[in-house]
N, CA, C and O atoms as CSV, one atom per row, in Angstrom:
chain,resi,resn,atom,element,x,y,z
A,1,MET,N,N,1.149,3.474,-3.410
A,1,MET,CA,C,0.105,3.343,-3.040
A,1,MET,C,C,0.422,3.501,-1.178
A,1,MET,O,O,1.155,2.862,-0.423
A,2,PRO,N,N,-0.354,4.452,-0.995
A,2,PRO,CA,C,-0.345,4.566,0.628
A,2,PRO,C,C,-1.560,3.748,1.857
A,2,PRO,O,O,-2.787,3.846,1.859
A,3,TRP,N,N,-0.931,3.198,2.526
A,3,TRP,CA,C,-1.585,2.647,3.297
A,3,TRP,C,C,-2.175,2.703,4.919
A,3,TRP,O,O,-1.219,2.958,5.652
A,4,VAL,N,N,-3.363,2.555,5.652
A,4,VAL,CA,C,-2.801,3.218,6.267
A,4,VAL,C,C,-2.322,1.990,7.968
A,4,VAL,O,O,-2.801,0.876,8.180
A,5,LYS,N,N,-1.378,2.675,8.786
A,5,LYS,CA,C,-0.751,1.440,9.894
A,5,LYS,C,C,-2.102,1.555,11.292
A,5,LYS,O,O,-1.704,2.072,12.335
A,6,GLU,N,N,-3.164,1.219,11.264
A,6,GLU,CA,C,-3.411,0.955,12.183
A,6,GLU,C,C,-3.858,1.352,13.541
A,6,GLU,O,O,-4.828,1.838,14.123
A,7,SER,N,N,-2.565,0.864,13.769
A,7,SER,CA,C,-1.322,0.861,14.789
A,7,SER,C,C,-1.083,2.508,15.378
A,7,SER,O,O,-0.808,3.087,16.429
A,8,GLU,N,N,-1.263,2.686,14.537
A,8,GLU,CA,C,-0.317,4.857,14.744
A,8,GLU,C,C,-2.077,5.309,14.810
A,8,GLU,O,O,-2.528,5.997,15.726
A,9,CYS,N,N,-2.883,4.799,13.715
A,9,CYS,CA,C,-3.993,6.104,13.422
A,9,CYS,C,C,-4.931,6.400,14.750
A,9,CYS,O,O,-5.602,5.725,15.531
A,10,ILE,N,N,-4.622,7.691,14.574
A,10,ILE,CA,C,-6.204,8.230,15.789
A,10,ILE,C,C,-7.003,8.768,15.376
A,10,ILE,O,O,-7.304,9.905,15.738
A,11,LYS,N,N,-7.884,7.793,14.049
A,11,LYS,CA,C,-8.714,8.546,13.672
A,11,LYS,C,C,-9.420,10.160,13.553
A,11,LYS,O,O,-10.499,10.751,13.577
A,12,CYS,N,N,-8.589,10.277,13.471
A,12,CYS,CA,C,-8.741,12.201,13.797
A,12,CYS,C,C,-9.739,12.730,12.142
A,12,CYS,O,O,-10.455,13.728,12.060
A,13,LYS,N,N,-9.422,11.529,10.816
A,13,LYS,CA,C,-9.871,11.610,10.200
A,13,LYS,C,C,-9.614,12.809,8.781
A,13,LYS,O,O,-10.355,13.027,7.822
A,14,ILE,N,N,-8.610,13.267,9.048
A,14,ILE,CA,C,-8.087,14.493,8.680
A,14,ILE,C,C,-7.299,14.094,7.082
A,14,ILE,O,O,-7.264,14.988,6.237
A,15,CYS,N,N,-6.755,12.864,6.796
A,15,CYS,CA,C,-6.819,12.488,5.736
A,15,CYS,C,C,-7.835,12.016,4.943
A,15,CYS,O,O,-7.633,11.718,3.766
A,16,VAL,N,N,-9.127,11.899,5.582
A,16,VAL,CA,C,-11.126,11.944,4.535
A,16,VAL,C,C,-11.043,13.431,4.298
A,16,VAL,O,O,-11.680,13.390,3.246
A,17,ASN,N,N,-10.837,14.371,4.401
A,17,ASN,CA,C,-10.889,15.876,4.534
A,17,ASN,C,C,-10.266,16.634,3.450
A,17,ASN,O,O,-10.673,17.418,2.592
A,18,VAL,N,N,-8.904,16.028,3.853
A,18,VAL,CA,C,-7.515,16.735,2.318
A,18,VAL,C,C,-7.856,15.979,1.599
A,18,VAL,O,O,-8.357,16.626,0.679
A,19,CYS,N,N,-7.990,13.989,1.180
A,19,CYS,CA,C,-8.508,14.164,0.100
A,19,CYS,C,C,-8.823,14.356,-1.121
A,19,CYS,O,O,-10.052,14.282,-1.148
A,20,PRO,N,N,-8.262,14.650,-2.612
A,20,PRO,CA,C,-9.264,15.670,-3.848
A,20,PRO,C,C,-9.955,15.096,-4.246
A,20,PRO,O,O,-10.811,15.528,-5.018
A,21,VAL,N,N,-9.826,13.479,-3.750
A,21,VAL,CA,C,-10.351,12.715,-4.494
A,21,VAL,C,C,-11.103,11.952,-3.776
A,21,VAL,O,O,-10.813,11.062,-2.977
A,22,GLU,N,N,-12.817,12.673,-4.378
A,22,GLU,CA,C,-14.146,11.529,-3.881
A,22,GLU,C,C,-14.247,10.630,-3.462
A,22,GLU,O,O,-14.166,10.050,-4.545
A,23,GLY,N,N,-14.334,10.076,-2.981
A,23,GLY,CA,C,-14.002,8.165,-2.336
A,23,GLY,C,C,-13.332,6.880,-2.363
A,23,GLY,O,O,-13.459,5.657,-2.291
A,24,ALA,N,N,-12.121,8.395,-2.586
A,24,ALA,CA,C,-10.171,7.034,-2.357
A,24,ALA,C,C,-10.377,6.897,-0.738
A,24,ALA,O,O,-10.427,5.773,-0.238
A,25,ILE,N,N,-10.469,7.818,-0.111
A,25,ILE,CA,C,-10.658,7.575,1.325
A,25,ILE,C,C,-11.926,7.445,2.491
A,25,ILE,O,O,-12.158,8.452,3.160
A,26,THR,N,N,-12.539,6.514,2.671
A,26,THR,CA,C,-13.293,6.370,2.940
A,26,THR,C,C,-13.065,5.724,4.911
A,26,THR,O,O,-12.022,5.357,5.452
A,27,LEU,N,N,-14.490,5.815,5.513
A,27,LEU,CA,C,-14.002,5.242,6.571
A,27,LEU,C,C,-14.473,3.867,6.591
A,27,LEU,O,O,-15.369,3.490,5.836
A,28,LYS,N,N,-13.726,2.876,7.681
A,28,LYS,CA,C,-14.135,1.601,7.803
A,28,LYS,C,C,-15.752,1.674,8.934
A,28,LYS,O,O,-16.385,2.634,9.373
A,29,ASP,N,N,-15.908,0.429,9.047
A,29,ASP,CA,C,-16.617,0.719,10.061
A,29,ASP,C,C,-16.629,0.870,11.661
A,29,ASP,O,O,-17.515,1.188,12.453
A,30,ASP,N,N,-15.189,0.488,11.819
A,30,ASP,CA,C,-14.333,0.775,13.272
A,30,ASP,C,C,-13.435,1.628,12.798
A,30,ASP,O,O,-12.216,1.598,12.968
A,31,GLY,N,N,-14.294,2.657,11.987
A,31,GLY,CA,C,-13.819,4.214,12.301
A,31,GLY,C,C,-12.031,4.431,11.928
A,31,GLY,O,O,-11.406,5.207,12.651
A,32,PHE,N,N,-11.295,3.707,10.785
A,32,PHE,CA,C,-10.042,3.257,10.430
A,32,PHE,C,C,-10.393,3.479,9.029
A,32,PHE,O,O,-11.094,2.773,8.305
A,33,PRO,N,N,-9.779,4.602,8.760
A,33,PRO,CA,C,-10.291,4.780,6.964
A,33,PRO,C,C,-9.221,3.599,6.055
A,33,PRO,O,O,-8.165,3.008,6.278
A,34,TYR,N,N,-9.932,3.667,5.262
A,34,TYR,CA,C,-10.053,2.701,4.378
A,34,TYR,C,C,-9.086,3.189,2.587
A,34,TYR,O,O,-9.879,3.563,1.722
A,35,ILE,N,N,-7.952,3.174,2.260
A,35,ILE,CA,C,-7.698,4.077,1.171
A,35,ILE,C,C,-7.694,3.041,-0.442
A,35,ILE,O,O,-6.724,2.355,-0.764
A,36,ASP,N,N,-8.685,3.122,-1.083
A,36,ASP,CA,C,-8.796,2.355,-2.282
A,36,ASP,C,C,-7.730,2.813,-3.572
A,36,ASP,O,O,-7.761,3.686,-4.439
A,37,ASN,N,N,-6.829,1.776,-3.208
A,37,ASN,CA,C,-5.847,2.492,-4.429
A,37,ASN,C,C,-6.668,2.107,-6.033
A,37,ASN,O,O,-6.128,2.233,-7.133
A,38,ASN,N,N,-7.320,1.883,-5.917
A,38,ASN,CA,C,-7.690,1.576,-7.306
A,38,ASN,C,C,-8.607,3.396,-7.900
A,38,ASN,O,O,-8.668,3.781,-9.068
A,39,ILE,N,N,-8.918,3.810,-7.221
A,39,ILE,CA,C,-9.593,5.637,-7.044
A,39,ILE,C,C,-8.542,6.431,-6.868
A,39,ILE,O,O,-8.409,7.394,-7.623
A,40,CYS,N,N,-7.522,6.161,-5.760
A,40,CYS,CA,C,-6.317,7.143,-4.938
A,40,CYS,C,C,-5.258,7.213,-6.410
A,40,CYS,O,O,-4.864,6.315,-7.154
A,41,THR,N,N,-5.002,8.884,-6.415
A,41,THR,CA,C,-4.089,9.238,-7.290
A,41,THR,C,C,-2.415,9.555,-6.960
A,41,THR,O,O,-1.475,10.049,-7.583
A,42,ARG,N,N,-2.637,8.959,-5.584
A,42,ARG,CA,C,-1.006,8.909,-4.879
A,42,ARG,C,C,-0.258,10.573,-4.847
A,42,ARG,O,O,0.946,10.825,-4.879
A,43,CYS,N,N,-1.219,11.390,-4.785
A,43,CYS,CA,C,-0.996,13.029,-4.135
A,43,CYS,C,C,-0.012,12.890,-3.228
A,43,CYS,O,O,0.876,13.742,-3.213
A,44,GLY,N,N,0.014,12.004,-2.480
A,44,GLY,CA,C,0.424,12.434,-0.842
A,44,GLY,C,C,0.130,12.791,0.004
A,44,GLY,O,O,0.670,12.533,1.081
A,45,LEU,N,N,-1.146,13.755,-0.207
A,45,LEU,CA,C,-1.653,15.192,0.290
A,45,LEU,C,C,-1.950,14.212,2.038
A,45,LEU,O,O,-1.742,14.673,3.160
A,46,CYS,N,N,-2.492,12.765,1.675
A,46,CYS,CA,C,-2.699,12.062,3.501
A,46,CYS,C,C,-1.939,11.912,4.163
A,46,CYS,O,O,-2.147,12.175,5.348
A,47,MET,N,N,-0.974,11.534,3.845
A,47,MET,CA,C,0.691,11.262,4.052
A,47,MET,C,C,1.227,12.675,4.783
A,47,MET,O,O,1.764,12.722,5.890
A,48,GLU,N,N,1.071,13.329,4.277
A,48,GLU,CA,C,2.090,14.944,4.405
A,48,GLU,C,C,0.816,15.496,5.939
A,48,GLU,O,O,1.250,15.750,7.062
A,49,LYS,N,N,-0.360,15.549,5.652
A,49,LYS,CA,C,-1.192,15.702,6.494
A,49,LYS,C,C,-1.846,14.605,7.685
A,49,LYS,O,O,-2.859,14.750,8.368
A,50,CYS,N,N,-1.255,13.920,7.666
A,50,CYS,CA,C,-1.513,12.980,9.146
A,50,CYS,C,C,-0.775,13.573,9.983
A,50,CYS,O,O,0.412,13.850,9.813
A,51,PRO,N,N,-1.689,13.891,11.306
A,51,PRO,CA,C,-0.519,14.103,12.109
A,51,PRO,C,C,0.303,12.979,13.403
A,51,PRO,O,O,0.703,13.251,14.535
A,52,LYS,N,N,0.312,11.582,12.569
A,52,LYS,CA,C,1.056,10.473,13.875
A,52,LYS,C,C,1.994,9.609,12.670
A,52,LYS,O,O,2.986,8.902,12.846
A,53,ASP,N,N,1.399,9.898,11.618
A,53,ASP,CA,C,2.195,9.450,10.256
A,53,ASP,C,C,2.104,8.049,9.919
A,53,ASP,O,O,2.910,7.166,9.625
A,54,ALA,N,N,1.052,8.126,10.039
A,54,ALA,CA,C,-0.185,6.236,9.588
A,54,ALA,C,C,-0.310,6.045,9.046
A,54,ALA,O,O,-0.333,4.842,8.788
A,55,ILE,N,N,-0.672,7.408,7.741
A,55,ILE,CA,C,-0.487,7.049,6.542
A,55,ILE,C,C,0.754,6.689,5.689
A,55,ILE,O,O,1.375,7.702,5.365
A,56,ARG,N,N,1.204,5.722,5.308
A,56,ARG,CA,C,2.617,5.033,5.078
A,56,ARG,C,C,2.426,4.569,3.948
A,56,ARG,O,O,1.406,3.969,3.608
A,57,PRO,N,N,3.891,4.920,2.889
A,57,PRO,CA,C,3.999,4.670,1.744
A,57,PRO,C,C,3.866,2.811,0.988
A,57,PRO,O,O,4.438,1.962,1.671
A,58,ASN,N,N,3.449,2.511,0.222
A,58,ASN,CA,C,3.569,1.268,0.045
A,58,ASN,C,C,4.319,0.148,0.437
A,58,ASN,O,O,4.022,-0.988,0.807
A,59,SER,N,N,6.213,1.255,0.121
A,59,SER,CA,C,6.857,0.122,0.435
A,59,SER,C,C,7.445,-0.312,1.905
A,59,SER,O,O,8.408,-1.038,2.153
A,60,GLU,N,N,6.497,0.412,2.854
A,60,GLU,CA,C,6.544,-0.633,3.908
A,60,GLU,C,C,5.440,-1.315,4.038
A,60,GLU,O,O,5.254,-2.217,4.855
A,61,ASN,N,N,4.843,-0.997,3.414
A,61,ASN,CA,C,3.268,-2.471,3.887
A,61,ASN,C,C,4.491,-3.588,3.655
A,61,ASN,O,O,5.400,-3.946,2.907
A,62,PRO,N,N,3.658,-3.890,5.115
A,62,PRO,CA,C,4.308,-5.907,5.562
A,62,PRO,C,C,3.628,-6.610,4.454
A,62,PRO,O,O,4.140,-7.695,4.179
A,63,ALA,N,N,2.708,-6.297,3.822
A,63,ALA,CA,C,1.588,-7.404,2.741
A,63,ALA,C,C,2.113,-7.435,2.375
A,63,ALA,O,O,2.468,-8.611,2.292
A,64,MET,N,N,2.989,-6.528,1.626
A,64,MET,CA,C,3.500,-6.327,-0.040
A,64,MET,C,C,5.192,-6.561,0.402
A,64,MET,O,O,5.716,-5.975,-0.545
A,65,ARG,N,N,5.547,-6.714,0.665
A,65,ARG,CA,C,7.059,-7.219,1.063
A,65,ARG,C,C,7.651,-8.020,0.054
A,65,ARG,O,O,7.704,-9.180,0.461
A,66,GLY,N,N,8.012,-7.927,-0.827
A,66,GLY,CA,C,8.899,-8.826,-1.633
A,66,GLY,C,C,8.079,-8.852,-2.798
A,66,GLY,O,O,8.594,-9.374,-3.786
A,67,MET,N,N,6.800,-8.363,-2.920
A,67,MET,CA,C,6.260,-7.427,-4.446
A,67,MET,C,C,6.530,-7.121,-5.250
A,67,MET,O,O,6.533,-7.617,-6.377
A,68,GLY,N,N,6.938,-5.877,-4.715
A,68,GLY,CA,C,7.703,-4.926,-5.979
A,68,GLY,C,C,9.227,-4.770,-6.563
A,68,GLY,O,O,10.138,-5.566,-6.334
A,69,ARG,N,N,9.298,-3.893,-7.156
A,69,ARG,CA,C,10.609,-3.689,-7.896
A,69,ARG,C,C,11.496,-3.864,-6.990
A,69,ARG,O,O,11.062,-3.892,-5.839
A,70,GLY,N,N,12.863,-4.020,-7.171
A,70,GLY,CA,C,14.477,-3.812,-6.411
A,70,GLY,C,C,14.167,-4.724,-5.181
A,70,GLY,O,O,14.939,-4.517,-4.246
A,71,HIS,N,N,13.287,-5.620,-4.973
A,71,HIS,CA,C,13.367,-7.013,-4.302
A,71,HIS,C,C,13.367,-8.436,-4.900
A,71,HIS,O,O,12.932,-9.340,-4.187
A,72,GLY,N,N,13.852,-8.747,-6.247
A,72,GLY,CA,C,13.846,-9.623,-7.221
A,72,GLY,C,C,12.157,-9.465,-7.974
A,72,GLY,O,O,11.676,-8.396,-8.349
A,73,MET,N,N,11.501,-10.772,-8.053
A,73,MET,CA,C,10.121,-11.317,-8.608
A,73,MET,C,C,9.885,-11.078,-7.647
A,73,MET,O,O,9.048,-10.176,-7.673
A,74,GLY,N,N,10.176,-11.412,-6.478
A,74,GLY,CA,C,9.070,-11.823,-5.854
A,74,GLY,C,C,8.954,-13.317,-5.160
A,74,GLY,O,O,9.582,-14.352,-5.384
A,75,ARG,N,N,7.813,-12.987,-4.150
A,75,ARG,CA,C,7.651,-14.687,-3.495
A,75,ARG,C,C,6.165,-14.490,-4.518
A,75,ARG,O,O,5.438,-13.498,-4.549
A,76,GLY,N,N,5.953,-16.299,-5.625
A,76,GLY,CA,C,5.473,-16.724,-5.701
A,76,GLY,C,C,4.736,-16.482,-7.457
A,76,GLY,O,O,3.964,-17.162,-8.134
A,77,LEU,N,N,5.762,-14.594,-7.784
A,77,LEU,CA,C,5.649,-14.246,-9.000
A,77,LEU,C,C,6.953,-14.792,-10.197
A,77,LEU,O,O,6.879,-14.583,-11.408
A,78,GLY,N,N,7.816,-15.335,-9.675
A,78,GLY,CA,C,8.421,-15.827,-11.198
A,78,GLY,C,C,8.197,-16.759,-12.033
A,78,GLY,O,O,7.236,-17.429,-11.653
A,79,ARG,N,N,8.443,-16.962,-12.577
A,79,ARG,CA,C,8.177,-17.237,-14.583
A,79,ARG,C,C,8.552,-18.520,-14.818
A,79,ARG,O,O,9.362,-18.702,-13.910
A,80,GLY,N,N,8.498,-19.506,-15.425
A,80,GLY,CA,C,9.156,-20.432,-15.875
A,80,GLY,C,C,9.665,-21.550,-14.665
A,80,GLY,O,O,8.974,-21.560,-13.646
A,81,MET,N,N,10.924,-22.558,-14.732
A,81,MET,CA,C,11.216,-23.434,-14.476
A,81,MET,C,C,11.794,-22.577,-13.268
A,81,MET,O,O,11.571,-23.088,-12.170
A,82,GLY,N,N,12.304,-21.700,-13.256
A,82,GLY,CA,C,13.053,-20.521,-12.100
A,82,GLY,C,C,14.834,-20.501,-12.714
A,82,GLY,O,O,15.032,-20.656,-13.920
A,83,ARG,N,N,15.671,-20.356,-12.028
A,83,ARG,CA,C,16.607,-20.024,-12.637
A,83,ARG,C,C,17.827,-21.590,-12.980
A,83,ARG,O,O,19.029,-21.649,-13.238
A,84,GLY,N,N,16.974,-22.421,-12.844
A,84,GLY,CA,C,17.783,-23.802,-13.022
A,84,GLY,C,C,17.804,-23.899,-14.548
A,84,GLY,O,O,17.298,-23.181,-15.411
A,85,LEU,N,N,18.753,-25.318,-14.635
A,85,LEU,CA,C,18.738,-25.628,-16.262
A,85,LEU,C,C,17.025,-25.709,-16.719
A,85,LEU,O,O,16.800,-26.216,-17.818
A,86,GLY,N,N,16.102,-25.331,-16.083
A,86,GLY,CA,C,15.365,-25.379,-16.862
A,86,GLY,C,C,14.509,-27.066,-17.072
A,86,GLY,O,O,15.130,-28.062,-16.703
A,87,LYS,N,N,13.127,-27.216,-17.661
A,87,LYS,CA,C,12.436,-28.728,-17.700
A,87,LYS,C,C,13.108,-29.822,-18.207
A,87,LYS,O,O,12.879,-31.002,-17.941
A,88,ARG,N,N,14.206,-29.240,-19.178
A,88,ARG,CA,C,14.845,-30.657,-20.119
A,88,ARG,C,C,15.568,-30.707,-19.174
A,88,ARG,O,O,15.292,-31.732,-18.550
A,89,GLY,N,N,16.492,-30.071,-18.625
A,89,GLY,CA,C,17.586,-29.863,-17.900
A,89,GLY,C,C,19.405,-30.098,-18.409
A,89,GLY,O,O,20.384,-30.768,-18.082
A,90,TYR,N,N,18.849,-28.643,-19.780
A,90,TYR,CA,C,20.079,-28.452,-20.102
A,90,TYR,C,C,19.502,-27.158,-21.210
A,90,TYR,O,O,20.308,-26.520,-21.887
């Protein structure tokens, strides 16, 4: 799931123009692109064509840290009583 690192984005709109899925990348009121991950097919064209590398993979999204695979269960996503002995203590 790509996301836009707004501090790097120059609002060139190349990502909007190269995206093959209509409506997957739109412009917000402030001119920054927004990627709708419910529509995005993750083809990677936007990341490939961005001249400033402002479109980043989800693995670099600070809002998603600790929520993906390979990072344990993530925060607040555990199941049951945790790794301890359980509710009854045995």
